[in-house]
PLY file of the C-alpha trace (Angstrom):
ply
format ascii 1.0
element vertex 59
property float x
property float y
property float z
element edge 58
property int vertex1
property int vertex2
end_header
3.48 -20.79 37.58
5.43 -22.98 35.15
2.24 -23.66 33.21
1.79 -19.92 32.63
5.32 -19.63 31.28
4.67 -22.63 29.04
1.43 -21.17 27.64
2.58 -17.59 26.99
4.65 -18.19 23.81
1.91 -20.14 21.95
-0.71 -17.58 22.95
1.50 -14.71 21.78
2.14 -16.48 18.47
-1.58 -17.17 18.02
-2.45 -13.51 18.62
0.28 -12.39 16.20
-0.93 -14.85 13.56
-4.54 -13.66 13.92
-3.39 -10.04 13.63
-1.46 -10.93 10.46
-4.50 -12.62 8.91
-6.75 -9.68 9.81
-4.25 -7.25 8.26
-4.07 -9.31 5.06
-7.84 -9.54 4.78
-8.32 -5.82 5.42
-5.71 -4.88 2.81
-7.58 -6.76 0.08
-9.70 -4.55 -2.15
-10.01 -0.87 -1.50
-9.37 2.11 -3.74
-6.35 0.63 -5.50
-7.92 -2.76 -6.31
-8.92 -1.79 -9.87
-5.46 -0.35 -10.54
-3.72 -3.44 -9.16
-6.01 -5.72 -11.18
-5.26 -3.75 -14.35
-1.50 -4.09 -13.77
-1.82 -7.86 -13.28
-4.04 -8.20 -16.36
-1.53 -6.25 -18.45
1.35 -8.41 -17.24
-0.57 -11.60 -18.02
-1.50 -10.33 -21.49
2.15 -9.43 -22.15
3.29 -12.90 -21.04
0.69 -14.62 -23.23
1.63 -12.47 -26.22
5.30 -13.30 -25.77
4.50 -16.99 -25.48
2.41 -16.97 -28.67
4.92 -14.96 -30.73
7.01 -16.91 -33.24
10.42 -17.88 -31.89
12.30 -15.81 -34.51
10.26 -12.65 -33.79
11.23 -12.23 -30.13
13.34 -9.19 -29.39
0 1
1 2
2 3
3 4
4 5
5 6
6 7
7 8
8 9
9 10
10 11
11 12
12 13
13 14
14 15
15 16
16 17
17 18
18 19
19 20
20 21
21 22
22 23
23 24
24 25
25 26
26 27
27 28
28 29
29 30
30 31
31 32
32 33
33 34
34 35
35 36
36 37
37 38
38 39
39 40
40 41
41 42
42 43
43 44
44 45
45 46
46 47
47 48
48 49
49 50
50 51
51 52
52 53
53 54
54 55
55 56
56 57
57 58
């Protein structure tokens, strides 16, 4: 029975890892994807605008 006790922790970790991956994959997309993409695009545009602004014009 020692081999069962030795195999249980890796099996439990593997099942937990697979469940985590499945949860991550399922949470991608969905109804809020367009809203999340718009927020990221706005943040990137703001960062690029700040980078391109003259050094004396930054607030």
